LUMDRENTI-778977 format. One line per 2 residues: their letters; for each residue z, x, y of N, C-alpha, C. Coordinates in steps of 0.02 Angstrom, whole numbers. Example, Ala and Ser with C-alpha at 12.3 -4.5 7.8 and 13.67 -1.06 7.14 Angstrom:
! LUMDRENTI-778977
as = 390 660 -284 390 615 -225 390 660 -165 | 354 642 -112 357 684 -53 394 645 2
***
This chain:
! LUMDRENTI-778977
xx = 9386 6988 8044 9450 6960 8066 9493 7016 8095 | 9536 6997 8143 9580 7047 8173 9650 7039 8144
xx = 9683 7094 8134 9750 7094 8105 9798 7128 8154 | 9855 7096 8163 9903 7121 8212 9941 7182 8187
xx = 9948 7186 8121 9986 7243 8093 9949 7270 8032 | 9972 7330 8013 9943 7361 7953 9962 7320 7891
xx = 10022 7290 7889 10045 7251 7832 10002 7190 7822 | 9980 7158 7879 9936 7100 7873 9869 7120 7844
xx = 9846 7179 7863 9782 7203 7836 9785 7214 7760 | 9842 7240 7738 9851 7254 7666 9857 7190 7626
xx = 9892 7139 7653 9905 7077 7617 9848 7027 7622 | 9798 7041 7663 9743 6994 7672 9708 6975 7608
xx = 9690 7023 7564 9656 7004 7501 9698 6957 7458 | 9764 6967 7457 9807 6924 7417 9806 6852 7442
xx = 9805 6844 7510 9804 6776 7538 9738 6741 7523 | 9684 6779 7525 9618 6750 7510 9615 6728 7438
xx = 9642 6769 7391 9641 6752 7320 9683 6690 7306 | 9741 6684 7339 9784 6626 7330 9749 6563 7354
xx = 9713 6568 7410 9677 6510 7437 9622 6487 7389 | 9588 6535 7360 9535 6517 7312 9564 6482 7250
xx = 9622 6504 7226 9654 6472 7168 9673 6400 7184 | 9699 6388 7245 9718 6320 7264 9657 6275 7267
xx = 9603 6303 7291 9541 6265 7296 9516 6245 7226 | 9518 6292 7179 9495 6276 7111 9539 6224 7078
xx = 9605 6227 7089 9651 6178 7060 9636 6109 7087 | 9626 6105 7152 9612 6039 7182 9546 6011 7157
xx = 9497 6056 7150 9431 6035 7126 9436 6008 7054 | 9473 6043 7010 9482 6022 6940 9517 5955 6936
xx = 9569 5945 6977 9606 5883 6976 9560 5825 6998 | 9520 5837 7049 9474 5785 7073 9425 5765 7018
xx = 9398 5814 6983 9350 5799 6930 9383 5759 6874 | 9445 5777 6855 9480 5741 6802 9491 5668 6822
xx = 9514 5656 6883 9526 5587 6906 9460 5548 6906 | 9407 5580 6928 9342 5547 6930 9319 5527 6860
xx = 9328 5572 6810 9307 5556 6742 9348 5499 6712 | 9413 5499 6726 9456 5445 6700 9435 5378 6729
xx = 9421 5376 6794 9400 5314 6825 9333 5290 6797 | 9286 5337 6785 9221 5318 6756 9230 5290 6686
xx = 9274 5322 6645 9285 5299 6577 9317 5230 6577 | 9365 5219 6622 9398 5154 6626 9349 5099 6646
xx = 9306 5116 6694 9256 5067 6717 9207 5051 6661 | 9185 5102 6625 9138 5091 6569 9170 5049 6515
xx = 9233 5063 6499 9268 5026 6447 9275 4953 6467 | 9289 4940 6531 9296 4871 6554 9231 4832 6546
xx = 9175 4863 6566 9110 4830 6558 9094 4819 6485 | 9111 4868 6443 9094 4862 6371 9131 4805 6339
xx = 9195 4797 6357 9236 4745 6326 9215 4676 6350 | 9205 4668 6414 9190 4602 6441 9118 4582 6434
xx = 9072 4630 6441 9001 4613 6437 8972 4623 6368 | 9007 4658 6325 8981 4671 6258 9009 4625 6206
xx = 9042 4571 6226 9070 4521 6180 9118 4552 6130 | 9153 4603 6151 9203 4634 6107 9175 4681 6056
xx = 9110 4695 6057 9080 4738 6006 9104 4811 6011 | 9117 4832 6073 9140 4901 6082 9209 4911 6049
xx = 9255 4863 6061 9321 4868 6031 9318 4865 5955 | 9273 4822 5930 9266 4817 5858 9240 4882 5828
xx = 9193 4914 5864 9165 4977 5840 9219 5031 5837 | 9262 5034 5889 9316 5084 5890 9364 5072 5832
xx = 9382 5008 5822 9428 4991 5766 9398 5009 5699 | 9334 4993 5690 9300 5008 5627 9298 5083 5613
xx = 9284 5121 5666 9282 5194 5657 9350 5221 5636 | 9403 5197 5667 9471 5219 5648 9486 5200 5576
xx = 9467 5139 5556 9479 5117 5487 9442 5160 5437 | 9378 5175 5452 9337 5214 5407 9366 5285 5397
xx = 9389 5313 5453 9420 5380 5448 9484 5378 5406 | 9526 5326 5416 9587 5319 5377 9572 5309 5303
xx = 9521 5267 5289 9501 5254 5220 9477 5319 5186 | 9440 5359 5224 9416 5422 5196 9473 5468 5179
xx = 9525 5469 5223 9583 5512 5209 9620 5487 5147 | 9628 5421 5141 9662 5394 5082 9623 5409 5018
xx = 9556 5405 5024 9515 5420 4965 9524 5492 4943 | 9528 5538 4992 9539 5608 4976 9606 5618 4941
xx = 9657 5581 4966 9723 5585 4936 9722 5560 4865 | 9687 5504 4853 9683 5476 4785 9648 5523 4738
xx = 9594 5556 4762 9557 5603 4720 9602 5663 4703 | 9639 5688 4754 9684 5744 4742 9738 5726 4692
xx = 9767 5665 4700 9819 5643 4655 9792 5636 4583 | 9732 5608 4577 9703 5600 4511 9690 5668 4479
xx = 9667 5715 4518 9653 5782 4491 9718 5814 4468 | 9772 5804 4506 9835 5835 4488 9864 5804 4425
xx = 9854 5739 4416 9885 5705 4360 9843 5710 4296 | 9779 5721 4301 9737 5722 4242 9711 5791 4225
xx = 9695 5831 4274 9670 5899 4262 9719 5946 4295 | 9775 5959 4261 9829 5994 4293 9836 6066 4271
xx = 9794 6091 4226 9799 6160 4205 9758 6205 4252 | 9786 6262 4272 9751 6305 4319 9694 6343 4285
xx = 9652 6375 4325 9593 6409 4299 9612 6466 4252 | 9668 6500 4265 9686 6559 4225 9716 6540 4157
xx = 9728 6476 4145 9765 6454 4085 9730 6477 4020 | 9666 6465 4015 9630 6483 3954 9626 6559 3946
xx = 9621 6595 4002 9617 6668 3997 9681 6698 3968 | 9737 6662 3975 9801 6687 3950 9820 6655 3883
xx = 9771 6628 3849 9785 6596 3785 9807 6647 3733 | 9857 6628 3693 9881 6673 3641 9933 6722 3666
xx = 9953 6768 3622 10004 6817 3638 9970 6881 3663 | 9983 6900 3725 9949 6959 3753 9981 7024 3729
xx = 9941 7077 3730 9967 7144 3716 9994 7172 3781 | 10057 7160 3793 10086 7179 3857 10090 7255 3866
xx = 10097 7292 3812 10101 7365 3818 10038 7394 3849 | 9981 7361 3839 9918 7387 3865 9906 7369 3938
xx = 9947 7326 3966 9936 7304 4035 9970 7350 4087 | 10010 7397 4064 10040 7448 4108 10075 7418 4168
xx = 10119 7370 4155 10157 7338 4209 10212 7384 4232 | 10219 7390 4297 10272 7431 4326 10326 7387 4356
xx = 10389 7408 4348 10446 7371 4374 10470 7401 4440 | 10508 7361 4476 10544 7388 4533 10599 7434 4505
xx = 10620 7484 4544 10667 7534 4518 10731 7506 4487 | 10758 7453 4517 10820 7424 4491 10812 7400 4419
xx = 10755 7370 4404 10742 7346 4336 10728 7405 4289 | 10687 7451 4313 10666 7507 4270 10725 7550 4250
xx = 10768 7566 4296 10821 7615 4283 10889 7586 4268 | 10903 7525 4291 10970 7497 4282 10976 7452 4221
xx = 10920 7434 4191 10921 7394 4129 10893 7436 4073 | 10930 7440 4018 10909 7481 3961 10853 7447 3923
xx = 10808 7487 3894 10757 7460 3850 10790 7439 3784 | 10768 7383 3756 10800 7357 3696 10791 7405 3636
xx = 10737 7443 3636 10724 7488 3580 10755 7556 3588 | 10788 7568 3644 10819 7634 3657 10893 7631 3640
xx = 10917 7672 3595 10988 7671 3579 11030 7698 3636 | 11092 7679 3636 11138 7702 3688 11151 7776 3680
xx = 11146 7813 3734 11160 7885 3732 11235 7896 3726 | 11256 7948 3690 11328 7962 3681 11363 7971 3748
xx = 11422 7941 3752 11462 7948 3812 11446 7900 3868 | 11394 7860 3860 11376 7813 3913 11407 7744 3900
xx = 11425 7711 3953 11448 7642 3949 11391 7597 3969 | 11367 7557 3922 11312 7510 3936 11336 7440 3916
xx = 11354 7402 3966 11385 7337 3955 11333 7282 3945 | 11342 7239 3896 11297 7182 3888 11300 7137 3950
xx = 11241 7117 3973 11235 7073 4032 11200 7009 4009 | 11237 6954 4009 11211 6889 3989 11185 6853 4050
xx = 11118 6848 4054 11087 6812 4111 11092 6738 4098 | 11127 6702 4142 11142 6632 4132 11087 6588 4161
xx = 11044 6561 4119 10991 6516 4140 11018 6445 4138 | 11014 6408 4194 11042 6340 4195 11009 6294 4143
xx = 11051 6253 4110 11029 6201 4064 10984 6229 4009 | 11002 6287 3983 10962 6320 3932 10997 6323 3864
xx = 11059 6299 3860 11099 6308 3800 11143 6370 3804 | 11140 6405 3861 11178 6466 3869 11253 6454 3867
xx = 11275 6396 3890 11347 6382 3892 11377 6378 3821 | 11336 6356 3773 11361 6354 3704 11374 6425 3678
xx = 11327 6470 3693 11336 6541 3673 11395 6571 3710 | 11401 6553 3773 11457 6579 3813 11524 6556 3783
xx = 11526 6494 3761 11587 6468 3729 11603 6507 3666 | 11553 6523 3627 11563 6564 3567 11595 6631 3586
xx = 11570 6661 3640 11593 6727 3659 11667 6727 3678 | 11690 6675 3715 11760 6677 3736 11806 6643 3687
xx = 11782 6591 3652 11826 6555 3607 11830 6587 3538 | 11772 6605 3511 11770 6631 3443 11779 6706 3439
xx = 11754 6742 3490 11755 6815 3488 11807 6845 3536 | 11834 6803 3580 11885 6824 3628 11862 6884 3671
xx = 11799 6881 3691 11772 6934 3734 11797 6925 3806 | 11811 6980 3839 11832 6978 3909 11769 6978 3952
xx = 11759 6925 3989 11698 6918 4029 11710 6933 4103 | 11661 6965 4134 11660 6972 4206 11608 6922 4231
xx = 11632 6872 4268 11588 6816 4288 11616 6787 4353 | 11609 6721 4360 11639 6688 4417 11711 6668 4403
xx = 11734 6680 4341 11800 6656 4320 11857 6687 4360 | 11847 6747 4387 11900 6781 4423 11902 6765 4497
xx = 11865 6715 4519 11864 6697 4591 11934 6682 4615 | 11952 6712 4671 12018 6701 4700 12071 6748 4674
xx = 12054 6789 4625 12103 6836 4596 12081 6908 4605 | 12034 6920 4651 12008 6987 4660 12061 7034 4690
xx = 12065 7093 4663 12110 7146 4688 12069 7209 4697 | 12101 7263 4718 12066 7326 4726 12068 7368 4663
xx = 12089 7337 4609 12088 7370 4544 12066 7318 4492 | 12026 7340 4443 12002 7294 4392 12055 7284 4338
xx = 12061 7222 4316 12107 7208 4260 12083 7147 4224 | 12103 7140 4161 12086 7081 4120 12143 7030 4126
xx = 12123 6969 4142 12171 6914 4147 12167 6873 4083 | 12224 6862 4051 12227 6819 3992 12241 6748 4014
xx = 12186 6710 4024 12193 6641 4046 12211 6595 3988 | 12220 6532 4003 12238 6484 3952 12184 6475 3899
xx = 12120 6478 3921 12066 6467 3874 12018 6525 3866 | 12024 6577 3909 11979 6633 3903 12009 6696 3934
xx = 11979 6753 3916 11998 6816 3945 11943 6836 3995 | 11962 6856 4055 11912 6872 4106 11937 6927 4152
xx = 11888 6959 4185 11903 7013 4232 11911 6982 4302 | 11954 7010 4341 11970 6981 4407 11917 6998 4460
xx = 11856 6975 4447 11801 6980 4495 11765 6913 4498 | 11724 6904 4550 11684 6844 4558 11611 6865 4567
xx = 11570 6854 4516 11500 6875 4519 11453 6818 4539 | 11481 6765 4567 11440 6708 4587 11418 6711 4660
xx = 11442 6760 4698 11424 6767 4768 11403 6839 4783 | 11365 6847 4837 11344 6915 4856 11405 6957 4876
xx = 11454 6926 4908 11515 6962 4927 11553 6985 4864 | 11556 6941 4814 11591 6958 4753 11555 7014 4715
xx = 11489 7012 4715 11450 7065 4682 11461 7132 4717 | 11461 7130 4784 11472 7192 4821 11542 7221 4806
xx = 11592 7177 4801 11660 7200 4785 11663 7230 4714 | 11629 7198 4667 11628 7223 4599 11593 7291 4595
xx = 11542 7300 4636 11507 7365 4638 11552 7419 4666 | 11590 7403 4718 11637 7451 4746 11689 7474 4695
xx = 11707 7428 4650 11757 7445 4598 11725 7476 4536 | 11658 7490 4539 11623 7521 4483 11631 7481 4418
xx = 11619 7416 4423 11627 7372 4366 11586 7395 4306 | 11522 7414 4318 11477 7429 4262 11497 7493 4225
xx = 11529 7540 4258 11548 7602 4225 11621 7603 4205 | 11656 7548 4218 11729 7547 4205 11746 7538 4132
xx = 11703 7503 4094 11719 7488 4025 11769 7432 4017 | 11787 7399 4072 11838 7345 4069 11810 7281 4038
xx = 11754 7255 4061 11729 7193 4031 11692 7205 3966 | 11697 7157 3919 11657 7160 3858 11586 7135 3872
xx = 11580 7090 3920 11515 7062 3937 11515 7041 4010 | 11459 7050 4043 11451 7028 4113 11405 6967 4112
xx = 11425 6914 4147 11389 6851 4146 11372 6830 4218 | 11309 6817 4230 11288 6796 4297 11219 6764 4294
xx = 11206 6719 4341 11140 6690 4348 11096 6728 4397 | 11125 6777 4432 11088 6816 4482 11062 6880 4448
xx = 11000 6878 4426 10973 6933 4388 10973 6999 4428 | 10937 7000 4483 10927 7062 4519 10989 7084 4557
xx = 11028 7036 4581 11091 7053 4614 11140 7086 4567 | 11143 7061 4505 11189 7089 4456 11165 7157 4431
xx = 11100 7167 4425 11075 7232 4404 11093 7287 4454 | 11106 7268 4517 11127 7317 4566 11195 7347 4549
xx = 11234 7314 4507 11299 7341 4486 11292 7403 4442 | 11234 7407 4408 11224 7460 4359 11188 7519 4390
xx = 11178 7572 4350 11140 7630 4372 11105 7660 4312 | 11071 7716 4321 11031 7744 4266 11074 7779 4213
xx = 11139 7786 4225 11184 7813 4174 11222 7758 4139 | 11242 7708 4177 11279 7651 4149 11235 7590 4157
xx = 11193 7579 4108 11141 7528 4113 11163 7461 4082 | 11127 7410 4100 11139 7343 4073 11101 7334 4008
xx = 11132 7301 3961 11099 7279 3899 11090 7203 3906 | 11030 7183 3925 11018 7115 3948 11002 7068 3890
xx = 11030 7008 3892 11012 6957 3842 11018 6888 3875 | 10984 6839 3846 10982 6772 3876 10959 6721 3825
xx = 10973 6658 3839 10948 6603 3799 10894 6567 3839 | 10837 6553 3807 10782 6520 3840 10768 6452 3807
xx = 10748 6405 3848 10734 6337 3825 10665 6316 3850 | 10632 6273 3812 10567 6247 3835 10574 6223 3907
xx = 10531 6248 3953 10539 6232 4024 10537 6158 4040 | 10497 6120 4003 10493 6048 4017 10558 6014 3995
xx = 10584 6032 3937 10648 6005 3914 10704 6022 3963 | 10702 6084 3988 10754 6105 4035 10749 6066 4100
xx = 10687 6054 4124 10677 6016 4186 10698 5944 4178 | 10683 5915 4119 10704 5845 4106 10780 5840 4104
xx = 10811 5889 4073 10884 5890 4070 10914 5894 4140 | 10884 5935 4183 10908 5940 4252 10898 5875 4290
xx = 10843 5841 4277 10830 5777 4309 10885 5727 4293 | 10902 5720 4229 10953 5672 4209 11022 5692 4236
xx = 11035 5758 4238 11099 5781 4266 11104 5766 4340 | 11048 5774 4377 11048 5759 4449 11055 5684 4461
xx = 11025 5643 4418 11032 5570 4424 11105 5550 4421 | 11142 5583 4376 11211 5565 4365 11258 5593 4418
xx = 11238 5647 4452 11285 5681 4497 11265 5681 4570 | 11202 5666 4585 11178 5672 4654 11158 5603 4680
xx = 11196 5574 4727 11180 5507 4752 11113 5502 4788 | 11088 5559 4813 11024 5558 4849 10965 5543 4803
xx = 10973 5556 4738 10917 5543 4692 10934 5489 4641 | 10992 5459 4648 11013 5407 4601 10962 5350 4600
xx = 10942 5330 4540 10895 5275 4532 10822 5295 4536 | 10807 5357 4551 10738 5379 4555 10707 5384 4485
xx = 10644 5364 4479 10607 5379 4418 10591 5454 4417 | 10570 5479 4360 10553 5550 4356 10496 5567 4404
xx = 10447 5523 4409 10391 5535 4454 10415 5540 4526 | 10458 5494 4547 10486 5496 4614 10527 5559 4625
xx = 10564 5578 4574 10608 5637 4579 10566 5701 4590 | 10512 5709 4552 10471 5768 4559 10438 5771 4628
xx = 10416 5712 4653 10381 5710 4717 10427 5713 4777 | 10488 5687 4770 10532 5681 4827 10597 5720 4821
xx = 10607 5753 4764 10671 5786 4752 10683 5849 4791 | 10630 5876 4821 10638 5936 4863 10662 5996 4823
xx = 10716 6028 4849 10741 6090 4819 10769 6079 4748 | 10783 6017 4730 10811 6004 4663 10759 6017 4609
xx = 10695 6009 4625 10642 6019 4576 10623 6092 4575 | 10637 6125 4519 10625 6197 4514 10552 6211 4496
xx = 10524 6261 4529 10455 6281 4517 10455 6348 4482 | 10436 6347 4417 10430 6409 4378 10491 6454 4386
xx = 10549 6425 4372 10614 6458 4384 10617 6526 4351 | 10598 6530 4288 10606 6593 4250 10560 6647 4278
xx = 10497 6630 4288 10449 6679 4312 10469 6706 4380 | 10492 6662 4424 10512 6683 4491 10573 6729 4489
xx = 10623 6711 4449 10684 6751 4448 10675 6818 4412 | 10632 6820 4363 10621 6883 4328 10574 6929 4367
xx = 10524 6901 4400 10477 6943 4438 10502 6960 4507 | 10552 6922 4532 10577 6933 4599 10536 6898 4652
xx = 10488 6857 4631 10445 6819 4678 10477 6750 4688 | 10529 6747 4730 10566 6685 4736 10529 6632 4776
xx = 10486 6652 4822 10448 6604 4861 10375 6624 4863 | 10333 6579 4889 10262 6594 4895 10224 6580 4831
xx = 10160 6595 4832 10115 6581 4776 10125 6631 4720 | 10127 6605 4659 10130 6648 4600 10061 6666 4575
xx = 10054 6726 4548 9991 6748 4518 10006 6769 4446 | 9954 6780 4407 9962 6803 4338 10000 6869 4336
xx = 9993 6909 4388 10030 6972 4393 10105 6961 4386 | 10131 6910 4420 10202 6896 4417 10222 6873 4347
xx = 10179 6835 4314 10191 6816 4245 10194 6877 4200 | 10150 6925 4212 10150 6987 4172 10214 7027 4183
xx = 10238 7029 4245 10302 7064 4258 10358 7031 4219 | 10360 6965 4219 10413 6928 4184 10408 6939 4108
xx = 10346 6936 4082 10338 6946 4009 10357 7017 3988 | 10337 7066 4029 10354 7135 4012 10429 7147 4018
xx = 10461 7114 4065 10534 7117 4072 10566 7093 4008 | 10543 7037 3981 10571 7012 3918 10558 7060 3861
xx = 10497 7086 3857 10478 7129 3801 10519 7194 3798 | 10528 7224 3855 10560 7290 3857 10636 7287 3864
xx = 10661 7237 3899 10731 7240 3920 10777 7187 3890 | 10750 7135 3857 10791 7078 3837 10800 7074 3761
xx = 10861 7055 3741 10871 7025 3676 10863 6950 3688 | 10814 6919 3656 10793 6851 3672 10822 6801 3623
xx = 10856 6750 3650 10880 6695 3610 10845 6630 3630 | 10847 6581 3585 10814 6516 3598 10863 6459 3589
xx = 10859 6410 3634 10902 6352 3630 10889 6310 3568 | 10827 6312 3543 10810 6270 3485 10840 6298 3420
xx = 10866 6358 3422 10899 6386 3363 10960 6427 3384 | 11011 6392 3406 11071 6426 3431 11109 6463 3376
xx = 11112 6439 3314 11146 6479 3262 11113 6547 3252 | 11047 6548 3245 11012 6613 3237 11019 6655 3300
xx = 11016 6623 3358 11024 6659 3421 11091 6693 3425 | 11144 6657 3408 11211 6685 3411 11220 6742 3362
xx = 11193 6734 3302 11197 6788 3253 11158 6849 3275 | 11101 6838 3307 11061 6893 3334 11102 6932 3386
xx = 11133 6897 3433 11172 6930 3485 11231 6968 3456 | 11268 6935 3412 11328 6967 3385 11312 7029 3343
xx = 11255 7028 3308 11236 7086 3269 11210 7143 3313 | 11172 7126 3364 11145 7178 3409 11202 7214 3445
xx = 11252 7176 3467 11306 7205 3506 11369 7222 3465 | 11365 7210 3399 11421 7229 3356 11483 7187 3364
xx = 11475 7125 3387 11534 7084 3401 11565 7056 3338 | 11527 7049 3284 11558 7026 3222 11608 7078 3197
xx = 11591 7141 3204 11638 7195 3184 11701 7193 3227 | 11691 7180 3292 11748 7175 3338 11794 7118 3317
xx = 11763 7061 3299 11803 7004 3278 11843 7019 3215 | 11812 7056 3168 11847 7073 3106 11905 7120 3120
xx = 11894 7168 3165 11947 7215 3182 12007 7179 3214 | 11990 7127 3254 12044 7089 3287 12075 7037 3241
xx = 12053 7035 3178 12083 6990 3130 12057 6919 3134 | 12001 6910 3166 11972 6842 3173 11922 6831 3116
xx = 11947 6815 3057 11904 6807 2998 11865 6742 3000 | 11885 6695 3042 11852 6629 3044 11803 6623 3102
xx = 11775 6679 3126 11730 6677 3184 11669 6633 3170 | 11638 6641 3112 11577 6603 3097 11593 6528 3090
xx = 11651 6513 3063 11671 6442 3059 11680 6414 3130 | 11706 6455 3175 11713 6435 3245 11645 6421 3276
xx = 11595 6463 3260 11527 6451 3285 11503 6382 3265 | 11510 6368 3200 11483 6305 3174 11515 6244 3205
xx = 11580 6250 3220 11615 6194 3252 11584 6178 3320 | 11566 6231 3357 11536 6223 3423 11465 6194 3417
xx = 11426 6220 3370 11357 6197 3363 11354 6126 3336 | 11400 6109 3291 11401 6040 3265 11417 5989 3320
xx = 11458 6009 3367 11474 5964 3423 11412 5951 3466 | 11368 6001 3470 11307 5993 3509 11259 5944 3476
xx = 11256 5944 3410 11208 5902 3375 11228 5829 3375 | 11289 5814 3397 11311 5745 3397 11277 5702 3452
xx = 11249 5735 3502 11217 5698 3556 11144 5720 3563 | 11099 5671 3561 11028 5686 3567 11010 5699 3640
xx = 10971 5751 3654 10952 5765 3723 10904 5712 3749 | 10905 5697 3814 10859 5647 3842 10787 5672 3837
xx = 10740 5627 3835 10670 5646 3828 10627 5604 3874 | 10565 5625 3883 10514 5590 3923 10451 5589 3882
xx = 10414 5534 3885 10353 5528 3846 10302 5581 3867 | 10280 5620 3818 10229 5670 3832 10164 5636 3854
xx = 10135 5659 3908 10074 5630 3935 10087 5579 3990 | 10150 5560 4001 10166 5513 4054 10157 5548 4122
xx = 10156 5508 4175 10144 5535 4242 10199 5586 4260 | 10261 5568 4247 10315 5614 4263 10311 5679 4224
xx = 10293 5674 4160 10285 5733 4118 10231 5779 4145 | 10174 5750 4165 10119 5790 4192 10139 5825 4256
xx = 10177 5790 4298 10200 5821 4360 10247 5879 4347 | 10289 5873 4296 10333 5928 4278 10293 5988 4252
xx = 10242 5974 4212 10200 6028 4187 10169 6066 4245 | 10146 6028 4296 10114 6061 4354 10162 6105 4392
xx = 10228 6095 4383 10278 6137 4416 10298 6196 4372 | 10273 6200 4311 10298 6251 4264 10243 6285 4225
xx = 10183 6291 4252 10128 6324 4217 10148 6393 4193 | 10174 6434 4238 10190 6503 4221 10248 6507 4172
xx = 10299 6464 4182 10356 6465 4136 10337 6443 4066 | 10289 6399 4059 10267 6378 3992 10236 6437 3955
xx = 10196 6476 3989 10167 6536 3958 10222 6588 3943 | 10269 6594 3988 10323 6642 3978 10366 6621 3918
xx = 10379 6556 3912 10419 6532 3855 10383 6543 3789 | 10318 6534 3790 10278 6547 3730 10287 6620 3708
xx = 10289 6665 3756 10299 6736 3740 10371 6748 3718 | 10420 6712 3747 10490 6719 3726 10498 6698 3653
xx = 10464 6645 3632 10467 6623 3562 10442 6678 3516 | 10388 6709 3536 10359 6764 3497 10409 6822 3491
xx = 10439 6842 3546 10487 6898 3545 10549 6881 3503 | 10572 6820 3508 10630 6798 3469 10617 6808 3394
xx = 10560 6785 3371 10544 6791 3301 10536 6865 3281 | 10507 6905 3326 10499 6976 3312 10567 7010 3304
xx = 10614 6994 3347 10680 7025 3344 10720 7001 3284 | 10712 6937 3267 10745 6912 3206 10718 6948 3145
xx = 10652 6955 3141 10620 6987 3083 10642 7060 3077 | 10649 7094 3133 10670 7164 3130 10740 7171 3101
xx = 10786 7126 3120 10853 7129 3093 10856 7110 3020 | 10811 7064 3000 10808 7046 2929 10786 7106 2886
xx = 10738 7143 2911 10714 7202 2875 10769 7253 2866 | 10813 7257 2916 10868 7305 2912 10925 7278 2869
xx = 10920 7214 2849 10972 7183 2809 11033 7164 2850 | 11025 7161 2916 11081 7147 2960 11091 7074 2975
xx = 11038 7034 2960 11040 6964 2979 11024 6921 2918 | 11069 6876 2901 11059 6834 2843 11037 6763 2861
xx = 11055 6741 2921 11039 6674 2942 10965 6669 2959 | 10931 6620 2931 10859 6613 2943 10846 6575 3007
xx = 10800 6603 3047 10780 6569 3109 10732 6514 3093 | 10738 6458 3129 10691 6403 3119 10625 6418 3153
x = 10571 6393 3124 10505 6408 3153 10492 6363 3212
***
């Protein structure tokens, strides 16, 4: 071919390539149209000349595939409701020797939370940190702390009263520090004010485990304690509370609630919050982190024995002595008044072995094992104080 200019000679290959692409597109489109017409023609002959057998075959095939999918769903549902324990369950039977498993913590847990067996070093401020587990009986202990012992708490109570200096507010029903530990912004503000090293609060209360530990450091560490409740009982309690307060789940059966409740249904709440594995699949490793966290860092209380739990906490932190110094001779009578009010109402229950109960168990495999370990630690800590002659109230078995 002849080219009139040098530019035409250079651009010639590009024009040839573009022409080839157009040809291939046109060829592909032609083939597609041809195939569609052939399929339509074949379908017409099959329907009219095959006495409808072709259409019946297509419908039957669709039905069989749908039936197979439903069968798979039924088998999966049956497996979940009848064989709901995971493979690792038997391997974790009994109380493990956690000291031999050499579990390592993230730095915030290792250095900002004191070991329960390590005494406070002279000159250090180590504030008790009450981890608030929802629907665990923790609010009863919290009421004891502010009503009977008049402890000044740093919690969400100071929301809206934050200043650039820490102070204790004498409210109508409680004493509290002017911080808000219920939000990330409030936690950051409390950290700026050096809440953990200030010595202002008697106790720090929050449901945000790892966020609150960020307030502390390796010199001014947290002394962590909490109340734990059987995970199934706690989940059932949350279900009934949501029924009464959330119109989106009002009228749902427990089975419907677990299957359709979405974010309301908690999955292994304790294990996730203690291990820091808030989302994704849990492994036995995360359970081990949570158990070791309890063993090394927690004074453990149980909802099923709140009197012994309260006495354990007050003796460990010396709050009975504080009450006596403040002239509150009736502190223990105050405890009993609070606990007696709790016994007046029976907690809601669900039949063990029912469909809803099984579904709840399937959401709390790891927490059930963790609670089993918490029960063991509670009894160990109670027995240690009894040996020292510090605890007179007997824990229930």
